[in-house]
N, C-alpha and C positions, 0 to 999 in steps of 0.2 A: 780663772777666765772670768768667773764670778764677781770678783772685786774689782775687775778693771771695767765690766759693764756698769756694773753699781756707780763706780766712781765716775764712769761718761754719762751716765744717767743725770746723776746729780748736777752736775756742769752744766747739761743741757738744760736742763729745768731751772737751774738758777741763774740760768744766761750768764755763766762764766766764762772763763777761756775757750771758744769751740774747738780752736786747733788741740787744746789738750786733750777735750771730748773727744776728737776725732782719733787721736793718737789711742788713745785708751781704748775707745770700743775695736779700734783694728786690733790691739793685743788682744783683746777677749775674743775675738774671731781665729787668731792665729794660734790661740793658746787651746781653744773649745771648738773649733770646727764652726761651720754655718749653721746659725738657728735661726729662724725666721724673725723672733721677737728682735735680737740683735743685730740684724740686718736693717730692722725697722727703724731701730736708735739710732744707726749709721745714718739713713737716708736724711731722718729728720734732722742730725747733727750738719749733713751735707748741704742740706736746704737752708739752713741757718744761717750757713755762710756764702749764700747765693748762689751753690753748685748744683744749679737745679738739673740740668742735663745728670750728672753724674747720682745724686739723689732720686731722679726717676728710675736710672737703670739700678739702682740697689734695692729700689722698694720693688720693682719688677721681681727682683730674684727673689726677696722675702715673698711675694706672693706667690710662686712658683711651689716655695718650701711649705707655705700655711696651706696650700691646696693638698699637696700631699699628705700633710699630716691631719686635713680635715678642718681646719681654725678658720671658720668664716668670719670671725671679727677682724682678724689681722689681714685677711683679704679685702675685706670692705673699708678698712682704713686706710689699706695703701692705695687702694684703687681711689677715693677722695683724692687723696694729697697729690699721685700722680695727676688727677686732672687739674688739680690747682697749682701744680710745678710747672705744669705745660704751658700755662697761661703768662708764667715769669719768664721762663727761658728766652 
């Protein structure tokens, strides 16, 4: 799961094939379960693909899990992204 996540993140950061990045981040989720940081990465990739409605839904789930884990940083990042993406959808 970690290798797929790292590959997806690399492709996202380097602005390579976003469809491949999405496939890899989904494989990471499938193998390792839902983690708020992996869902955040998926949301970022979806937004990069222009799929803002989907990105918002995934970011909201990431926020739920981050809250349950007590991670305020991811809550804040997701909230900011959701507000930005809501303007674009």
